N, C-alpha and C positions, 0 to 999 in steps of 0.2 A: 503493499499500499504506499503511495505517494505521501510526501509531507503536506502538499496543498489540499488533499481530499480529506485529512484527518479532522480538521475543526467543523467542517459540515456534518461529519459523521457523528462526532460527539454530541453535536446539538440535538440530532435527531433521536439520539439514544441516550437520554440524560440518566438512565438507570444503570449505566456502564462506567467503569473506571479502568485506567490502564496500570497494569502491574509491570514494573521494570524488572525484566528476567536477567538481560545481560547488558553491559556497557563497556565500551572502550574509550581510552583516553585519546588526546589530540597528538602531543609529541611523543610522548613516552611509549604509547602503544599498549599501555598496561590494560588487562582485562579484568573485569570483576563480575563474578556470577552471584546473583542475590537470592539463589535457592536456600542457602543456610538460614537467611533472614525469614523466608516464607515457612521453612521447616521449623523454626524456633517459634514463630508466630502461632502456628498449627498445633504445636505441642503444648504450648501455653494455655490455648483454647481447651485442648482435651484434658488438661490437668483441672482447669476452672470447672468444666462441666462434670468431671469425676467429683469434685468436691461438693458442687452443687446436687449431685445425684444422692448423696448422702442424706438430704432433706426429706428424702422418701423412704417409707418402710418398705421391707421386701414385699409385704402383700400388696401395697399401692402399686408397685410396678407392674404387676399383671392384671390386677382388678380396675385399675383406672386407666382410662385411655390416654390421659395426660402422663402417667406414669410411664406407659409403653413408649409414647412418643419420646420421652426424656431418656429412656434406654437405648432406643434406636439412634438417637442423636449422638450419644456417646460412642455406640458401636461405629457409626459413620465416620465420627471424627478419628477413631483409631485406625480404620481401613484408610482414609485418606491420608493420615500421617505416615502409615506403613508405605503407601505407594510413593509418596513425595520422597520419603528417605531412599526408597529403591531407585527412583529416577535419578536422585543425586549421587548414589553410590555407583551406579552402572555407567555415569557420565554420558547419558543419552543426549540426543538433540533436543534443542530447546522447544520444539513442536511437541514432544512428548510431554514436558512440563506444562506448556501452554494449554494442551488438551485437558490434562488432569485439573489444572485450576479452573479453566472456563467452564467445563462439564460440571465440576463439584459447584461452583458458585451458582450455576444456572439451576442445578437440581435443588440446592438449599433455598434458592431464591423463590421457588415455586411453592415452597411449603408454608409459610406463615398463614395465609388467608385459610387454606384447607384445614390447618391445624386448629385455628381458632373456632371454625364452622363445627368441626367434628367434636371439640371439646364442649361446645355449646349444647350439641345434640346429645352427647353422652350424658351431660348434667340433667338435661331436660327428661330422659328416658329413666334416668335414676336407677332403681333397683329391680327394674323390669326383668333382667337376666339373672339367672342363678350365677354364683361366683364362678363355678367351673366353666360354664357358657359364656360368661362374660369375658373371662380370661382369653379364650380362645376367638372370641368375636373381636376383642380389641387387637388381638395379634393379626388377624387376618386383614382387618380394616387398615392397620398401620403397614402392612407389607403391601397391600394394594396401592396405598397413597405414595409409598417410595417408589414402587413400580412405575406407576403412571408420571410421577415427577421425573424419573431417570429416563423414561422413553421420550417423553415430550422434550426434555432438555437435550438428549441426544440428537433429535431432529431439528432443533432450532439453534444449537449453540454454534458460535463462530470461534474456530480455532486458528484463525488466519494471524500469523505474526505480523507485527507491524514494525518496520525498521525506519528509523529516523536517521538521517545523516545531517550534522552540523557543518557550517562553512569552515569551522576551525578543524574539522577532521574527526571530531566525535561522532560515535555511532552508538545507538540504543536500541535494543530488542524489546518490543512492548507486547503485552498480551491483554486482550480484552476480557474483563470479569464483570459479572454483574454485582451490583450493590443492592441493599436491603432498604430501599426507598419507603416501602411500606411500614417497615418496623420503625425506621429513623423518624419518620414524620408522626407516626402515632405516637411514639414516645414523647417527641417535641410537643405535641398537642396536649398530651396527658400533663407533661411539665407545665405548659402554659396555663392549664385549668387550675392545677394545683395553686399555682401562683396568685391567679386572679381571685380564686375562692378564699385565699387567706387574707387578702388585703382588708376586707371589712373587719376581720376579727383579730388583726395584729396584737392590739393590746392585751387580749385575753389568752392567747395561744399558750404562752409559758404557763399560765395558771392551769389550763385544762391539760396541759401535758404532765405537770406535777401529780395533778388528781389522777390522771390515766396510770402513772407509774405507781402511786399509791394502791389504786385498785388492782393492777397487776400482781404487786406483790401480795396482797391480801389473797387474791386468787391462788396464787402459789402456794401460800400457807394453807389455804383450805383444801387444795388437791393433797398436800401431805397428809392433812388430817384424815382426808378420805381414805387415802392409801393404808394409813394405821389403823382405821376403823375396820376395813375390809379384812385384816388379818386377824382382828379378835372379835368380830361381830358377824352373824350370819347375814348375808346380803339381803334376803327376803324379809328380815326383821327391821331394816333400817327405816326410819321415819323421816319426815321432811324437816324436822327440827335438827336431827343429826347431820343433815347435809348444808346447814347453814353457818354463816360466820359473821360476827358483828364487825362491821366496817366503819361505822360512824357516818355522819351525815356528808352527802356529797356536796361539793362546792357549788354555789350558785352565783350568778346565772349559769344555766347549762347550755352547752352549744346545741344546735339542731342536730337530729340524728344523721343526715347526710354529711355534714361537716365533721361530726365524730368520726364516722368511718373513713372520711378521707384524711384525717389525722392519723388513725390507725394505719392506713395505707402508706402515707408519707413517712411514718416513723421507720418503715423498713425500706422503702424503695426511693426515697427522695435523693439519696447519694447516686443511686444508679440513674435516675432521670437527669439529675445535674450533670454527670459525666457524658451522657449521650447528648444533651444539649450544648456542652462545651465543644463537643467533637464536630457538631454540625455547624456552630458558629465559626469555629477555626478552619472549617472546610476540611476536616479530617474523615474522610470516608473508608469504610471498611467493606471488604468483600462479603457476599451472602454467606460463605462458608464459615466466616467469623461472626457475622452479626446474628445468625440464627444459632443460638445458644440457650442453655437451660436457665440462665438468669432471665432472659428476655420470656422464655415459656412460662416461668414461675410469676413473673411480674404480671403477665397477660391473665393468668389464672387468677391472681389476687383481684384484679379488676372484676372479672366475671363473677367470682364469688362474692365479693363486697355487693354487687348488684343484686344478686340472689339473696344475700343476708338482709339487705335493706328492703327489698321486696316482701320477705317472709316475715320479717320481724314485726310488721304492723299487726299480724294476728298471732304469730307464735311467740313474740318477743326474744329474749336472749337464746331461747332453745330451738330457735330456727334450725332445721338440718341442712347444712350445707357441707360440701367436701371439705376435708381437712386442708389446713392452709396455714402459711407461715404467720399471718396477722391473728391477732386475738380480738376478734370481732365482737365477743360478747362483752368484753371488758369495755370497749367503746359505746356499746349499747347502754351499759350501765352509766357511762360518763355522761350521756345525753339524757337518759330517763331517770336516773337516780337509782336507788334501791327500793325495796318494797316499804310498806307502810311502818315496819318495824326497824327501818333502817339497816336492813340486812341484804346481803348479795347472796341468792341462793346458787350453789355450784351444783350441777347434776351431770357426772361423768358420762360421756357418750357411750361406753361399754354397758351401762346398766340397763 
């Protein structure tokens, strides 16, 4: 591809970026291969996803569609890292590395929307399937999704190397890879929504956060008391009074429920949103095989679960049945609605 056709092509395909595979100097003729950098980047992403996978229990990995997606992303990261190391060790032509990176980015890039839609469908169906059938269904759906993404990407991916020659004698080999514009702008919009919603309550946020920490600590103490109670008392004989713990009066005025849930979400995910917003402002784009990771998947899951909890809590209160999540939605429900008439917060373990 010639240099004069490159800007027009990039303007038409704004969801792509150029990865510098190799470059040559002008006078010295020194050659630099950037595959080591891409391998290190992929291995770092694989390690991050493995750590994030620890958030799931072994049961959730198979009974939850989100857990199955997470497991396959980690496996795909491992496979891609293996092939990148193989290409680098065998010292193959740049076209092989370009095909691997372009195909992987195209495949990962087609996954975000199907993943979100299928997770929503899975949550809507709830416990329709038995555990064994649900695990098989989740596995089949996940394999089909990856298969369709791979076939579609293979038929549309562009693996043509782009060679740029400068007047000073420099030469650069570039490869076109896809970026995750859907994820980037969704997270940016979520960050903007968080900032705009917090502006009217700036003077009270610190007070509400202190109260939320107090409620969270009290809930942890209550869980410990409940665990001790199970070891000494028959579960069927437990009364509601044995499941309560005195918390004291909740700070007033209380925030609206929607804002309390946004505080609960922001407590865990605001740093992640800030980093993504900073990358976009600084013009730092990442290829799709890096952007589609378990942190993003868990963040989107938190948004979905928060909406589900908000919708169900109007009738079910803090005991609205929602999928397990990293955010403590019940605590922030009590932050908004207070405790019961006796100034107590009832803790009811999900396994009872």
